[in-house]
C-alpha positions in Angstrom: 0.0 0.0 0.0 1.4 3.4 -1.0 2.3 5.9 1.6 -0.7 8.3 2.0 1.3 11.0 3.7 3.7 11.5 0.7 0.8 11.4 -1.8 -1.1 14.0 0.3 1.9 16.2 0.6 2.4 16.1 -3.2 -1.2 16.9 -3.9 -1.2 19.8 -1.4 2.0 21.1 -3.1 0.4 20.9 -6.5 -2.8 22.6 -5.3 -0.8 25.3 -3.6 1.2 26.0 -6.7 -2.0 26.3 -8.8 -3.5 28.8 -6.3 -0.6 31.3 -6.5 -2.8 33.9 -8.1 -2.6 36.1 -11.1 1.2 36.5 -11.0 2.1 35.5 -14.5 -0.9 37.3 -16.0 -0.2 40.4 -14.1 3.4 40.4 -15.2 2.4 40.1 -18.8 -0.2 42.9 -18.5 2.3 45.2 -16.9 5.0 44.5 -19.5 2.6 45.0 -22.4 1.3 48.2 -20.9 4.8 49.6 -20.3 5.9 48.7 -23.9 2.7 50.2 -25.2 3.2 53.4 -23.2 6.7 53.7 -24.5 5.5 53.3 -28.1 2.7 55.8 -27.6 5.2 58.4 -26.2 7.6 57.8 -29.1 4.7 58.2 -31.6 3.5 61.4 -30.0 6.9 63.0 -29.4 8.6 62.1 -32.7 7.2 65.1 -34.5 8.8 67.7 -32.1 12.3 67.1 -33.3 11.7 67.4 -37.0 11.6 71.2 -37.3 8.3 71.2 -39.2 7.7 74.9 -38.5 7.9 77.1 -41.5 10.3 80.0 -41.3 8.4 82.3 -43.8 4.8 83.2 -43.2 3.9 82.6 -46.8 4.7 78.9 -46.3 2.0 78.5 -43.7 -0.9 76.4 -45.0 -3.4 78.9 -43.6 -2.1 81.8 -45.8 -3.6 80.7 -49.1 -5.9 83.1 -50.8 -9.7 82.6 -50.7 -11.4 81.0 -53.7 -12.2 83.6 -56.4 -9.7 86.1 -55.1 -7.9 87.9 -58.0 -5.1 89.3 -55.9 -5.6 92.8 -57.2 -5.1 95.7 -54.8 -8.6 96.9 -55.5 -10.2 93.5 -54.9 -12.2 93.2 -51.7 -10.7 89.7 -51.1 -7.0 90.9 -51.4 
């Protein structure tokens, strides 16, 4: 007849290992969120170092003439 104490101890050890909680899942969630946060910060901050600002006001996209404007000095849209 097998030793019941050893079998019981083995089963208790297995059960205790299975009830450790969400350790692995929590580690994965934290790692993915940290990597995602770093990628999001890189994506949002990458445009600041490019120097996209125009040096001349005529290069600004908002300075285009209105539709139908002739550009004459006497024109009301000039």
